[in-house]
C-alpha positions in Angstrom: -13.5 -26.9 -64.7 -16.3 -29.0 -63.4 -19.8 -28.2 -64.8 -22.8 -27.7 -62.7 -24.3 -30.9 -61.3 -21.5 -33.1 -62.7 -21.4 -35.3 -59.6 -24.4 -36.9 -57.9 -24.4 -38.8 -54.6 -27.2 -40.7 -53.0 -27.1 -42.1 -49.4 -28.1 -41.9 -45.8 -27.9 -38.4 -44.4 -27.1 -38.7 -40.7 -26.2 -36.2 -38.0 -23.0 -37.4 -36.4 -23.0 -37.3 -32.6 -19.3 -37.3 -32.0 -17.5 -37.7 -28.6 -14.2 -38.9 -27.3 -15.2 -41.8 -25.0 -13.4 -44.4 -22.9 -12.9 -48.1 -23.2 -15.5 -48.9 -20.5 -18.1 -47.2 -22.6 -17.0 -49.2 -25.7 -17.1 -52.5 -23.7 -20.5 -51.7 -22.2 -22.1 -51.4 -25.6 -20.0 -54.1 -27.3 -18.4 -51.6 -29.7 -15.2 -52.4 -31.7 -12.8 -49.8 -32.9 -12.6 -49.0 -36.6 -16.0 -50.6 -37.2 -19.3 -49.4 -38.6 -22.6 -51.0 -37.6 -26.3 -50.4 -37.5 -27.7 -49.7 -34.1 -29.5 -52.5 -32.2 -31.9 -52.2 -29.3 -29.0 -52.5 -26.8 -27.5 -49.3 -28.3 -30.7 -47.2 -27.7 -29.5 -45.6 -24.3 -26.0 -44.9 -25.7 -26.9 -41.6 -27.5 -28.3 -40.1 -24.3 -25.4 -41.3 -22.3 -22.9 -39.8 -24.7 -24.5 -36.4 -24.5 -24.7 -36.4 -20.7 -21.3 -38.0 -19.9 -19.0 -36.6 -22.6 -18.4 -33.4 -24.6 -20.4 -34.0 -27.7 -20.2 -32.4 -31.2 -23.1 -32.5 -33.7 -21.8 -32.6 -37.3 -23.7 -33.2 -40.6 -22.6 -36.6 -41.8 -23.5 -39.9 -43.5 -20.8 -41.5 -45.7 -21.9 -40.4 -49.1 -22.9 -36.9 -48.0 -19.4 -36.5 -46.5 -17.7 -37.5 -49.7 -20.0 -35.2 -51.8 -19.3 -32.2 -49.4 -15.6 -32.8 -49.6 -15.7 -33.0 -53.4 -17.7 -29.8 -53.5 -15.2 -28.1 -51.2 -12.3 -29.2 -53.4 -14.0 -28.0 -56.6 -15.0 -24.6 -55.2 -17.8 -24.2 -57.7 -21.2 -23.9 -56.2 -23.7 -26.5 -57.4 -21.0 -28.7 -59.0 -22.3 -31.5 -56.9 -25.8 -32.7 -55.9 -27.1 -35.2 -53.3 -30.3 -37.1 -52.4 -31.3 -39.0 -49.2 -34.1 -38.9 -46.6 -34.3 -36.7 -43.5 -37.1 -36.1 -41.0 -39.2 -33.1 -40.6 -37.4 -31.8 -37.5 -34.7 -29.5 -36.3 -31.9 -31.9 -37.2 -33.4 -32.1 -40.7 -33.5 -28.3 -41.0 -29.8 -28.2 -39.8 -28.9 -30.7 -42.5 -30.6 -28.6 -45.3 -28.9 -25.4 -43.9 -25.5 -27.2 -43.9 -25.9 -28.5 -47.5 -26.7 -25.0 -48.7 -23.7 -23.5 -46.9 -21.4 -26.1 -48.4 -22.6 -25.4 -52.0 -24.2 -28.8 -52.6 -27.6 -29.0 -54.4 -29.5 -31.2 -51.9 -32.9 -32.6 -52.8 -33.9 -34.4 -49.6 -36.9 -36.6 -49.3 -38.6 -35.4 -46.1 -40.4 -38.0 -44.1 -42.9 -37.0 -41.4 -43.0 -40.4 -39.6 -39.4 -40.7 -38.4 -36.7 -38.4 -37.0 -33.6 -37.5 -38.9 -31.0 -40.3 -38.6 -28.1 -40.1 -36.3 -24.7 -41.8 -36.0 -22.8 -42.2 -32.8 -19.1 -41.5 -33.5 -17.1 -43.0 -30.6 -13.5 -41.9 -30.6 -10.8 -43.6 -28.6 -7.1 -42.6 -29.1 -8.0 -40.9 -32.4 -9.6 -44.1 -33.8 -13.3 -44.1 -34.4 -16.3 -46.5 -34.4 -19.7 -45.7 -36.0 -23.1 -46.8 -34.7 -25.8 -45.6 -37.1 -29.5 -45.2 -36.1 -30.9 -44.7 -39.6 -34.5 -43.6 -38.6 -35.7 -41.3 -41.5 -32.7 -42.2 -43.7 -34.1 -45.7 -43.9 -37.4 -44.3 -45.4 -36.0 -43.2 -48.8 -38.2 -44.4 -51.7 -37.4 -44.6 -55.4 -40.6 -42.7 -56.0 -38.7 -39.6 -54.8 -35.9 -40.3 -57.3 -38.4 -40.7 -60.2 -40.0 -37.2 -59.6 -39.0 -35.0 -62.6 -37.2 -32.4 -60.5 -35.0 -35.1 -58.9 -34.5 -37.3 -62.0 -33.2 -34.1 -63.7 -30.2 -34.3 -61.3 -29.5 -37.8 -62.5 -29.8 -36.7 -66.2 -27.5 -33.7 -65.6 -24.8 -35.7 -63.8 -22.0 -37.5 -65.6 -20.5 -39.1 -62.4 -22.3 -41.0 -59.6 -21.1 -42.0 -56.2 -23.1 -44.1 -53.7 -21.8 -45.7 -50.5 -22.6 -49.3 -49.9 -24.6 -48.3 -46.8 -27.5 -47.3 -49.1 -27.9 -50.9 -50.2 -29.7 -51.4 -46.8 -32.2 -48.7 -47.7 -33.1 -48.5 -51.4 -31.3 -50.9 -53.7 -33.9 -50.2 -56.4 -32.9 -46.5 -56.5 -29.3 -47.5 -56.9 -30.2 -49.9 -59.7 -32.1 -47.1 -61.6 -29.0 -44.8 -61.4 -26.6 -47.7 -62.3 -28.6 -48.6 -65.4 -28.9 -45.0 -66.5 -25.1 -44.6 -66.1 -24.4 -47.8 -68.1 -26.7 -47.0 -71.0 -25.5 -43.3 -71.2 -21.8 -44.0 -71.0 -21.4 -42.3 -67.6 -19.3 -43.2 -64.6 -20.9 -45.1 -61.7 -18.9 -45.7 -58.5 -19.7 -47.3 -55.1 -18.0 -48.2 -51.9 -17.8 -51.5 -50.1 -18.4 -49.3 -47.0 -18.3 -51.9 -44.1 -17.7 -55.6 -43.4 -21.4 -56.1 -42.5 -22.4 -54.8 -46.0 -20.1 -57.3 -47.7 -21.4 -60.1 -45.4 -25.2 -59.5 -45.0 -26.0 -57.6 -48.2 -23.8 -59.8 -50.5 -26.6 -60.5 -53.1 -27.6 -56.8 -53.4 -23.9 -55.8 -53.7 -23.2 -58.5 -56.3 -26.2 -57.4 -58.4 -24.7 -53.9 -58.7 -21.1 -54.8 -59.0 -21.2 -55.2 -62.8 -22.3 -51.6 -63.1 -19.4 -50.2 -61.0 -16.6 -48.4 -62.9 -14.8 -47.5 -59.6 -15.0 -49.6 -56.4 -13.7 -48.0 -53.2 -13.0 -49.8 -50.0 -10.7 -50.3 -47.0 -8.4 -53.2 -46.5 -10.8 -54.7 -43.8 -13.8 -54.5 -46.2 -11.7 -56.0 -49.1 -10.7 -58.9 -46.9 -14.3 -59.5 -45.8 -15.4 -59.3 -49.5 -12.7 -62.0 -50.3 -13.9 -64.2 -47.5 -17.6 -64.2 -48.4 -16.8 -65.0 -52.0 -14.5 -67.9 -51.0 -11.4 -66.4 -52.6 -9.1 -67.8 -49.9 -6.7 -64.8 -49.9 -6.1 -62.0 -47.5 -3.7 -60.3 -49.9 -5.2 -56.9 -50.5 -3.5 -56.5 -53.9 -4.8 -59.8 -55.2 -8.3 -59.0 -53.9 -8.2 -55.5 -55.6 -7.3 -57.2 -58.9 -10.1 -59.8 -58.6 -12.7 -57.1 -57.9 -11.5 -55.1 -60.9 -11.8 -58.2 -63.1 -15.4 -59.0 -62.0 -17.6 -59.0 -65.2 -19.1 -55.7 -66.3 -22.6 -54.7 -67.5 -21.1 -52.3 -70.0 -17.9 -52.4 -71.9 -17.6 -48.6 -72.2 -15.3 -48.3 -69.2 -12.9 -50.7 -67.4 -13.3 -51.1 -63.6 -10.7 -49.6 -61.3 -10.5 -50.7 -57.7 -9.2 -48.4 -55.0 -8.4 -49.8 -51.5 -7.2 -47.6 -48.7 -5.2 -49.1 -45.9 -5.0 -46.5 -43.1 -1.4 -45.4 -42.8 -0.2 -47.9 -45.4 -0.2 -47.1 -49.2 -3.4 -46.9 -51.2 -3.8 -49.8 -53.6 -5.1 -49.2 -57.1 -5.9 -52.2 -59.4 -6.4 -51.5 -63.1 -5.8 -53.7 -66.2 -4.7 -56.7 -64.0 -1.9 -54.6 -62.4 -1.5 -52.9 -59.1 0.0 -49.5 -58.3 0.6 -48.3 -54.7 0.6 -44.7 -53.5 1.9 -43.6 -50.1 -0.4 -41.6 -47.9 0.4 -38.3 -46.2 0.8 -38.9 -42.5 0.3 -35.9 -40.1 2.5 -35.8 -37.0 0.8 -38.0 -34.3 0.1 -34.9 -32.1 -2.0 -33.4 -35.0 -4.2 -36.5 -35.5 -7.6 -35.6 -34.0 -9.9 -38.4 -35.2 -10.2 -40.8 -38.2 -14.0 -40.2 -38.6 -14.7 -39.2 -42.2 -11.1 -39.7 -43.5 -12.2 -42.5 -45.8 -15.1 -40.4 -47.0 -12.8 -37.5 -47.5 -10.4 -39.6 -49.6 -13.2 -40.5 -51.9 -14.4 -36.9 -52.1 -10.9 -35.7 -53.0 -10.5 -38.4 -55.5 -13.8 -37.7 -57.2 -13.1 -33.9 -57.3 -10.3 -34.7 -59.8 -12.0 -37.6 -61.6 -14.9 -35.3 -62.7 -12.2 -33.0 -64.2 -10.8 -36.0 -66.1 -7.5 -35.8 -64.3 -5.2 -38.9 -64.3 -5.6 -41.5 -61.6 -2.3 -40.4 -59.9 -3.8 -36.9 -59.5 -7.1 -38.3 -58.2 -5.2 -40.3 -55.5 -3.1 -37.3 -54.6 -6.2 -35.2 -54.1 -7.8 -38.0 -52.1 -4.7 -38.3 -49.8 -4.7 -34.5 -49.4 -8.4 -34.3 -48.4 -8.0 -37.2 -45.9 -4.9 -35.5 -44.4 -6.9 -32.3 -43.8 -9.9 -34.1 -42.3 -7.9 -36.4 -39.9 -6.6 -33.2 -38.3 -10.1 -32.0 -37.5 -13.1 -33.3 -35.6 -15.5 -35.2 -37.9 -15.7 -34.5 -41.6 -15.1 -30.8 -41.4 -12.7 -28.6 -43.4 -11.3 -25.0 -43.6 -12.9 -22.5 -45.8 -10.8 -23.2 -48.8 -8.4 -26.0 -49.9 -4.8 -25.3 -50.7 -4.4 -28.3 -53.0 -2.2 -27.4 -56.0 
């Protein structure tokens, strides 16, 4: 059974503003399907337009927070997971705190009075999603918050860490502190490639932390972008996964395992220079609601078994189970209890 506080996540807590939109809307704001980007000035009117033109749902989100909440749901032990990130002192921030408490996650938010809680537009077309994040307060996280004794205690208590690549745009020094702690204390540190723009525009920050990563998660698009920016001249996901797993490590205590999801195609696991592939669970097309949060849910399911020291096959099975549950619901939401056996 997972002990209290065994898994810690850090990231950008965002309120998802989710709506089924049309292609005209996507074209108007230059949005591509299955992409994740940071909002620019041209996207400012979009949030207002979504709420007036379409039926909108507000769901607590942010990639790392989604994964931590799903792991917590799978574990069914209050306080098994904890989370840190920055929210604003506003209603959305209060909703976020309430939501974390209900889900059983121990959340230590840094509250910033100068910016509103971050939001993420989730545009859904034909069940496929695109994300446009307006970080706002999430962008204000400072490592000073992490260093406070009551917050660093969460780092000390945890044995596993998960941080989405999106946090590289906010507080790489905070990630570095956690990564170094994990390496020097024989703990497990994992990150996600998260989005093509992270691999392209935050390459140096990502490279600096890669030696500390024991588990690297990503999608096939992110893996191919990673390969391209490193001049590997291959689009073969299996080859890329092996190359990432063989990147030099800061500590020899653990080998690196790379996990690449490919939508409806099998999950690729690279370990010890070899690849294993695991088929995913596909719901009937009529049950597919939207893909928002499915990658996060896969990671959450995977981590829920990893922290219990289950074999990789079981971790992947749990990841696929969680993703299958979330894809049949709007956003990263789930029923009261899992029926994973």
